[in-house]
PASEBA-1860 file (N, C-alpha, C; in nm, 3 decimals):
! residues 105
1> MLRRAGGA> 0.307/0.333/1.611/0.339/0.472/1.568/0.267/0.502/1.446 ~ 0.212/0.626/1.446/0.126/0.677/1.337/0.219/0.775/1.266 ~ 0.205/0.772/1.146/0.289/0.872/1.053/0.214/0.891/0.926 ~ 0.235/1.003/0.866/0.168/1.033/0.735/0.251/0.975/0.621 ~ 0.190/0.909/0.531/0.251/0.854/0.416/0.161/0.879/0.302 ~ 0.196/0.970/0.213/0.118/1.006/0.088/-0.014/1.069/0.124 ~ -0.029/1.142/0.243/-0.147/1.202/0.269/-0.246/1.115/0.359 ~ -0.213/0.987/0.380/-0.297/0.907/0.452/-0.220/0.850/0.585
9> LSRRYKIF> -0.287/0.831/0.681/-0.231/0.781/0.803/-0.195/0.638/0.784 ~ -0.066/0.595/0.829/-0.038/0.453/0.815/0.036/0.414/0.952 ~ 0.008/0.292/0.993/0.080/0.244/1.113/0.183/0.144/1.067 ~ 0.293/0.148/1.141/0.395/0.049/1.123/0.363/-0.081/1.200 ~ 0.422/-0.193/1.146/0.400/-0.320/1.207/0.505/-0.341/1.314 ~ 0.468/-0.418/1.417/0.555/-0.458/1.516/0.620/-0.593/1.487 ~ 0.737/-0.626/1.538/0.799/-0.757/1.507/0.792/-0.838/1.633 ~ 0.744/-0.958/1.624/0.756/-1.054/1.744/0.830/-1.176/1.696
17> ETRRFSTD> 0.925/-1.216/1.777/1.020/-1.340/1.758/0.964/-1.449/1.837 ~ 0.919/-1.557/1.775/0.870/-1.674/1.854/0.988/-1.741/1.913 ~ 0.962/-1.843/2.002/1.067/-1.911/2.072/1.139/-2.001/1.961 ~ 1.055/-2.060/1.871/1.121/-2.140/1.771/1.210/-2.062/1.679 ~ 1.172/-1.926/1.644/1.265/-1.850/1.558/1.389/-1.831/1.634 ~ 1.386/-1.784/1.757/1.500/-1.765/1.832/1.590/-1.880/1.847 ~ 1.537/-1.996/1.865/1.617/-2.120/1.876/1.687/-2.137/1.733 ~ 1.606/-2.135/1.636/1.653/-2.161/1.492/1.771/-2.046/1.452
25> FDLLARHR> 1.744/-1.929/1.497/1.839/-1.824/1.471/1.967/-1.851/1.540 ~ 1.964/-1.882/1.674/2.082/-1.915/1.745/2.173/-2.026/1.681 ~ 2.100/-2.139/1.631/2.167/-2.246/1.575/2.233/-2.202/1.429 ~ 2.163/-2.122/1.353/2.213/-2.073/1.238/2.326/-1.977/1.259 ~ 2.327/-1.893/1.357/2.416/-1.787/1.372/2.535/-1.825/1.456 ~ 2.557/-1.951/1.489/2.672/-1.984/1.580/2.801/-1.928/1.519 ~ 2.835/-1.928/1.386/2.954/-1.886/1.324/2.949/-1.749/1.274 ~ 2.826/-1.693/1.241/2.807/-1.568/1.188/2.709/-1.486/1.258
33> KGTLEEKL> 2.703/-1.508/1.381/2.611/-1.423/1.463/2.599/-1.281/1.445 ~ 2.710/-1.212/1.449/2.718/-1.068/1.431/2.662/-1.024/1.295 ~ 2.700/-1.094/1.187/2.653/-1.066/1.052/2.506/-1.079/1.034 ~ 2.455/-1.196/1.091/2.304/-1.214/1.082/2.228/-1.117/1.163 ~ 2.272/-1.094/1.282/2.195/-1.004/1.366/2.196/-0.858/1.299 ~ 2.307/-0.827/1.245/2.317/-0.682/1.174/2.225/-0.690/1.051 ~ 2.218/-0.790/0.975/2.126/-0.803/0.857/1.981/-0.787/0.904 ~ 1.945/-0.856/1.018/1.809/-0.853/1.062/1.776/-0.707/1.113
41> QEHVYPQL> 1.861/-0.647/1.181/1.830/-0.510/1.243/1.840/-0.414/1.144 ~ 1.928/-0.413/1.036/1.940/-0.301/0.946/1.872/-0.321/0.824 ~ 1.825/-0.441/0.781/1.767/-0.462/0.658/1.622/-0.526/0.678 ~ 1.621/-0.647/0.728/1.497/-0.721/0.738/1.391/-0.650/0.827 ~ 1.423/-0.618/0.942/1.311/-0.568/1.027/1.264/-0.419/0.989 ~ 1.356/-0.338/0.940/1.288/-0.217/0.886/1.203/-0.229/0.775 ~ 1.230/-0.334/0.681/1.144/-0.353/0.574/1.014/-0.417/0.617 ~ 1.029/-0.509/0.716/0.902/-0.570/0.758/0.819/-0.488/0.846
49> KNEPRFGF> 0.868/-0.384/0.913/0.794/-0.285/0.985/0.713/-0.196/0.893 ~ 0.755/-0.173/0.784/0.696/-0.064/0.700/0.602/-0.139/0.591 ~ 0.650/-0.252/0.535/0.571/-0.327/0.443/0.614/-0.469/0.419 ~ 0.550/-0.560/0.510/0.590/-0.698/0.513/0.555/-0.780/0.396 ~ 0.473/-0.731/0.306/0.424/-0.817/0.197/0.498/-0.793/0.065 ~ 0.569/-0.675/0.045/0.626/-0.659/-0.083/0.774/-0.609/-0.049 ~ 0.856/-0.669/-0.149/1.008/-0.635/-0.136/1.081/-0.726/-0.225 ~ 1.205/-0.699/-0.251/1.283/-0.768/-0.337/1.310/-0.912/-0.293
57> NIKRFRDW> 1.329/-0.932/-0.166/1.357/-1.065/-0.106/1.239/-1.117/-0.045 ~ 1.120/-1.079/-0.065/1.001/-1.128/0.000/0.916/-1.224/-0.093 ~ 0.868/-1.333/-0.039/0.783/-1.422/-0.129/0.680/-1.488/-0.022 ~ 0.565/-1.488/-0.085/0.452/-1.561/-0.007/0.441/-1.694/-0.067 ~ 0.428/-1.797/0.024/0.402/-1.935/-0.013/0.264/-1.971/-0.038 ~ 0.241/-2.036/-0.142/0.105/-2.074/-0.182/0.069/-2.196/-0.093 ~ -0.061/-2.200/-0.080/-0.130/-2.325/0.000/-0.063/-2.356/0.138 ~ -0.006/-2.252/0.201/0.030/-2.260/0.333/-0.063/-2.195/0.432
65> HPATWRYR> -0.120/-2.264/0.529/-0.207/-2.199/0.620/-0.156/-2.206/0.762 ~ -0.145/-2.099/0.830/-0.185/-1.967/0.786/-0.085/-1.918/0.683 ~ -0.131/-1.813/0.614/-0.041/-1.750/0.508/0.103/-1.730/0.560 ~ 0.195/-1.776/0.497/0.336/-1.772/0.543/0.422/-1.695/0.437 ~ 0.511/-1.618/0.485/0.597/-1.534/0.399/0.752/-1.580/0.431 ~ 0.832/-1.545/0.336/0.975/-1.570/0.345/1.052/-1.454/0.308 ~ 1.151/-1.417/0.390/1.250/-1.304/0.354/1.378/-1.377/0.340 ~ 1.441/-1.353/0.221/1.564/-1.416/0.182/1.690/-1.317/0.209
73> VGDWRFFY> 1.788/-1.374/0.282/1.912/-1.293/0.307/2.027/-1.395/0.274 ~ 2.086/-1.375/0.157/2.187/-1.468/0.107/2.146/-1.602/0.112 ~ 2.212/-1.678/0.206/2.191/-1.826/0.215/2.083/-1.856/0.315 ~ 2.026/-1.755/0.394/1.938/-1.772/0.497/1.797/-1.738/0.463 ~ 1.700/-1.799/0.518/1.563/-1.775/0.497/1.494/-1.759/0.645 ~ 1.417/-1.644/0.638/1.337/-1.614/0.765/1.189/-1.621/0.728 ~ 1.121/-1.689/0.805/0.970/-1.719/0.770/0.894/-1.647/0.874 ~ 0.778/-1.594/0.829/0.700/-1.514/0.914/0.549/-1.520/0.873
81> IIDEETRV> 0.470/-1.478/0.965/0.321/-1.464/0.929/0.281/-1.326/0.975 ~ 0.180/-1.274/0.928/0.131/-1.140/0.946/-0.015/-1.143/1.003 ~ -0.016/-1.060/1.120/-0.155/-1.053/1.180/-0.194/-0.914/1.151 ~ -0.279/-0.896/1.055/-0.317/-0.757/1.012/-0.403/-0.689/1.115 ~ -0.488/-0.760/1.195/-0.570/-0.702/1.294/-0.480/-0.633/1.398 ~ -0.368/-0.698/1.455/-0.295/-0.630/1.546/-0.168/-0.566/1.490 ~ -0.143/-0.581/1.368/-0.032/-0.533/1.285/0.092/-0.580/1.345 ~ 0.101/-0.717/1.365/0.214/-0.776/1.414/0.278/-0.873/1.313
89> VSMIAAAH> 0.399/-0.865/1.286/0.468/-0.969/1.202/0.539/-1.066/1.304 ~ 0.500/-1.193/1.297/0.566/-1.300/1.388/0.664/-1.373/1.307 ~ 0.786/-1.363/1.359/0.897/-1.431/1.300/0.888/-1.589/1.346 ~ 0.866/-1.677/1.265/0.826/-1.816/1.314/0.940/-1.918/1.295 ~ 1.027/-1.899/1.190/1.138/-1.988/1.180/1.255/-1.931/1.106 ~ 1.365/-1.982/1.109/1.482/-1.935/1.035/1.570/-2.068/0.989 ~ 1.618/-2.065/0.865/1.685/-2.187/0.821/1.790/-2.147/0.718 ~ 1.887/-2.226/0.703/1.980/-2.224/0.584/1.901/-2.266/0.468
97> RKEAYRRK> 1.938/-2.215/0.346/1.857/-2.244/0.230/1.861/-2.395/0.198 ~ 1.957/-2.468/0.225/1.955/-2.618/0.209/1.853/-2.690/0.281 ~ 1.823/-2.632/0.404/1.727/-2.703/0.489/1.588/-2.642/0.490 ~ 1.578/-2.511/0.448/1.461/-2.425/0.463/1.335/-2.487/0.399 ~ 1.341/-2.559/0.295/1.202/-2.609/0.233/1.181/-2.751/0.249 ~ 1.256/-2.818/0.331/1.234/-2.954/0.364/1.106/-2.982/0.453 ~ 1.083/-2.876/0.539/0.975/-2.894/0.626/0.907/-2.752/0.630 ~ 0.777/-2.744/0.657/0.703/-2.618/0.679/0.744/-2.574/0.814
105> P> 0.754/-2.444/0.832/0.774/-2.384/0.962/0.658/-2.390/1.044
END
């Protein structure tokens, strides 16, 4: 979708959920599935579609290849990578904060 933003044309990003993200999310959301899905749809995805690099809950990890980003929602962490050429944000992993940093997604 193209739209005008500050006089310049800008395109929104698309969101892609990997199989691993879907599996991780299902395991995380067993007891709070409705709440987490609502947060993704109403807060996380709209932010990532417009600007996946900057935001209050967004952080880029140093020395991770490919460049990996994290979106924090309460006790949950959602990891993603950005393909600038295709303008796709790939959701690659989800974890509770206690487990999120023990392994790279």
